[in-house]
C-alpha positions as CSV (number, residue, x, y, z in Angstrom):
1,V,-9.1,34.3,40.9
2,T,-9.2,30.9,42.6
3,G,-9.7,29.7,46.1
4,G,-10.8,33.2,47.3
5,E,-7.5,34.7,46.5
6,R,-7.5,38.3,45.1
7,L,-5.5,39.0,42.0
8,T,-4.3,42.6,42.1
9,L,-3.0,44.2,38.9
10,T,-0.9,47.1,40.0
11,L,2.6,48.6,39.9
12,W,4.8,47.3,42.7
13,F,7.1,50.0,43.8
14,S,9.0,47.7,46.2
15,R,10.8,44.7,44.9
16,N,11.5,43.6,48.5
17,S,10.8,39.8,48.6
18,T,8.5,40.3,51.6
19,H,6.1,42.2,49.4
20,D,6.8,40.5,46.1
21,E,3.4,39.3,44.9
22,D,4.9,38.0,41.6
23,V,6.5,35.1,43.5
24,K,3.2,34.2,45.2
25,L,1.2,34.4,42.0
26,I,3.8,32.4,40.0
27,S,3.7,29.7,42.6
28,R,-0.1,29.5,42.5
29,L,-0.3,29.6,38.7
30,S,2.3,26.9,38.5
31,Q,0.2,24.7,40.7
32,I,-2.9,25.3,38.6
33,C,-1.0,24.6,35.3
34,S,0.4,21.4,36.6
35,T,-3.1,20.0,37.0
36,A,-4.5,21.3,33.7
37,G,-4.1,20.0,30.2
38,S,-1.7,22.0,28.1
39,S,-4.2,22.2,25.2
40,E,-7.3,23.2,27.1
41,P,-8.2,26.4,29.1
42,L,-7.8,26.3,32.8
43,S,-11.0,24.7,34.0
44,S,-10.9,26.5,37.3
45,L,-10.9,30.0,35.7
46,P,-12.9,32.2,36.0
47,A,-13.9,31.1,39.5
48,P,-15.5,33.5,42.0
49,A,-14.2,34.1,45.5
50,S,-16.6,33.9,48.4
51,S,-19.9,35.6,47.7
52,N,-19.5,38.2,50.5
53,M,-16.5,39.7,48.6
54,Y,-19.0,41.0,46.0
55,L,-21.5,42.5,48.3
56,F,-21.8,46.3,48.4
57,S,-24.1,48.8,50.0
58,R,-24.4,52.5,50.8
59,D,-23.8,51.6,54.4
60,Q,-21.0,49.0,54.7
61,S,-22.6,47.6,57.9
62,S,-25.8,46.6,56.1
63,H,-24.5,44.4,53.3
64,Q,-27.0,41.6,53.8
65,E,-30.1,43.8,54.3
66,L,-29.6,46.5,51.7
67,G,-26.6,45.4,49.6
68,I,-26.2,44.4,46.0
69,N,-24.0,41.7,44.4
70,V,-21.7,43.8,42.2
71,C,-21.2,41.1,39.6
72,F,-25.0,40.7,39.1
73,A,-25.5,44.5,39.3
74,R,-23.0,45.0,36.5
75,I,-24.8,42.5,34.3
76,L,-28.2,44.1,35.2
77,V,-27.0,47.6,34.2
78,L,-25.8,46.2,30.9
79,G,-29.3,45.0,30.1
80,F,-29.2,41.3,31.2
81,S,-30.5,39.3,34.0
82,I,-29.8,35.6,34.9
83,Y,-31.8,32.4,35.1
84,S,-30.7,29.5,37.3
85,S,-32.5,26.2,37.1
86,H,-31.2,25.6,40.6
87,A,-33.4,28.4,41.8
88,E,-36.4,26.3,41.1
89,N,-35.5,24.1,44.1
90,D,-33.9,26.6,46.6
91,L,-33.6,30.3,47.0
92,S,-32.5,30.3,50.6
93,E,-28.9,31.2,49.6
94,P,-29.3,33.2,46.3
95,C,-25.6,34.3,46.2
96,D,-24.6,30.6,46.2
97,L,-26.5,30.2,43.0
98,L,-24.1,32.5,41.3
99,L,-21.3,30.0,41.8
100,K,-23.3,27.4,39.8
101,P,-24.1,27.1,36.1
102,L,-26.6,29.8,34.9
103,Q,-28.0,31.4,31.8
104,L,-28.4,34.9,30.6
105,T,-31.8,36.5,29.9
106,R,-32.6,39.8,28.1
107,G,-36.2,41.1,28.2
108,D,-38.4,38.0,27.9
109,E,-35.7,35.9,26.0
110,L,-33.5,33.2,27.4
111,F,-30.0,32.5,25.9
112,S,-29.5,28.7,25.7
113,Y,-25.7,28.9,26.4
114,E,-24.9,27.8,30.0
115,F,-22.2,29.7,31.8
116,S,-20.2,28.1,34.5
117,N,-20.8,30.9,37.0
118,I,-21.5,34.6,37.4
119,L,-17.9,35.6,36.7
120,H,-17.9,33.6,33.5
121,A,-21.1,35.3,32.3
122,L,-19.8,38.8,33.4
123,Q,-16.5,38.4,31.5
124,V,-18.3,37.4,28.3
125,V,-20.8,40.3,28.6
126,Q,-18.1,42.8,29.2
127,Y,-16.0,41.3,26.4
128,Y,-19.0,41.7,24.1
129,F,-19.4,45.4,24.9
130,S,-15.7,46.2,24.8
131,K,-15.2,44.5,21.5
132,S,-18.7,45.1,19.9
133,S,-17.4,47.4,17.2
134,G,-14.6,45.0,16.2
135,L,-16.4,41.7,16.3
136,P,-16.8,39.9,13.0
137,S,-20.4,39.6,11.6
138,P,-22.0,36.3,12.5
139,K,-21.9,33.9,9.6
140,S,-25.6,33.0,10.0
141,E,-28.6,33.7,12.2
142,L,-28.9,31.7,15.4
143,G,-30.3,28.2,14.9
144,P,-33.5,26.9,16.5
145,G,-33.4,26.6,20.2
146,K,-30.6,29.1,20.8
147,I,-33.1,31.7,22.1
148,A,-36.2,30.8,23.9
149,K,-39.1,32.8,25.3
150,L,-39.2,32.7,29.1
151,S,-42.1,30.8,30.5
152,H,-44.1,32.4,33.3
153,P,-42.4,30.2,36.0
154,Q,-39.0,31.0,34.6
155,R,-39.8,34.7,34.6
156,E,-40.8,34.5,38.2
157,R,-37.4,32.8,39.0
158,V,-35.5,35.6,37.2
159,D,-37.5,38.3,39.1
160,D,-37.0,36.5,42.4
161,L,-33.2,36.3,41.9
162,K,-33.1,39.9,41.0
163,H,-35.0,40.9,44.1
164,F,-32.7,38.9,46.4
165,L,-29.4,40.0,44.7
166,V,-30.3,43.7,44.4
167,K,-32.0,45.0,47.5
168,D,-31.3,48.6,46.6
169,H,-32.8,48.9,43.1
170,K,-31.3,52.4,42.4
171,L,-27.8,51.6,43.5
172,P,-26.5,49.6,40.4
173,W,-27.2,52.6,38.1
174,E,-25.6,55.0,40.6
175,I,-22.3,53.1,40.9
176,F,-21.9,51.9,37.3
177,D,-21.8,54.2,34.4
178,F,-21.7,53.5,30.6
179,T,-18.9,54.3,28.2
180,S,-20.0,55.4,24.8
181,H,-19.5,52.0,23.2
182,E,-21.4,50.3,25.9
183,G,-24.3,52.6,25.3
184,A,-24.2,51.9,21.6
185,G,-24.1,48.2,22.4
186,L,-27.2,48.4,24.5
187,L,-29.1,50.1,21.6
188,D,-27.9,47.8,18.9
189,F,-27.9,44.5,20.8
190,N,-28.2,41.4,18.7
191,W,-28.2,37.8,20.0
192,A,-26.3,36.5,16.9
193,Y,-23.5,39.0,17.5
194,F,-23.5,38.1,21.2
195,S,-23.3,34.4,20.4
196,A,-20.3,35.2,18.2
197,A,-18.7,37.1,21.1
198,V,-19.0,34.0,23.3
199,S,-16.9,32.1,20.7
200,A,-14.5,35.0,20.3
201,W,-14.1,35.2,24.1
202,E,-13.3,31.5,24.3
203,D,-10.7,31.9,21.5
204,Y,-9.2,34.9,23.3
205,T,-8.9,33.1,26.7
206,S,-7.6,30.0,25.0
207,E,-4.8,32.1,23.4
208,K,-4.0,33.8,26.7
209,H,-3.9,30.4,28.4
210,K,-1.3,29.2,25.8
211,E,0.7,32.4,26.4
212,L,0.6,31.8,30.1
213,L,2.0,28.2,29.7
214,L,4.7,29.5,27.4
215,S,5.7,32.3,29.7
216,M,5.7,30.2,32.9
217,P,9.2,28.7,32.5
218,Q,10.8,32.2,32.2
219,W,8.6,33.5,35.0
220,K,9.7,30.7,37.3
221,S,13.3,31.1,36.3
222,H,13.4,34.8,37.0
223,Q,10.7,34.6,39.8
224,S,9.1,37.6,38.1
225,M,6.2,38.2,35.8
226,F,6.9,40.1,32.6
227,C,5.8,40.2,29.0
228,V,7.5,37.4,27.1
229,S,8.0,37.7,23.3
230,F,7.1,34.5,21.4
231,G,7.9,35.4,17.9
232,G,10.2,37.5,15.6
233,P,14.0,37.8,15.7
């Protein structure tokens, strides 16, 4: 999702051009592809929309006072929190910090990898839990510096962000539920496996990026998005 646009994955029952989202999306993706290198992932993805699109509350009229950021809430329910070095200087607009580089924490540990924004972190976290049973075993334990113990000031920043982003502390666990594999992943969590999932996610998105570039000529030709076969007879 770029520029605040909403990407809707659904079945379009009408192919009337007035309601043809394929044409609009193909046009937007074509613009993005024209400014990105063919051998590297789209640098603008994943990019969050405006922060108010992710606010949710029991009472829809009280987003700011009692709401939660659903991206952060999902990460929280899956056992993580976030640390932003930018929070050391300014917490006046905590939601804006989610659009900037940040790191994941779990318990009193800080993962050194820097994610580009909250959606990047959320995609990797959900990829880890959805693929946890099929991920290859890490070739070695994490090297020195990959995981650090949170200092007291860092812990305070993590807690402050959590307080500002989740005003209703019960709501995340009420609106999000675990599937069986997510529950298992929480119990068996291992940073080495998670680090391997980061690399696997990067490989996965890189492959999808290549498929998108290969599909684009046919999509543009037919003005329709469909599965394109790249191999075989």
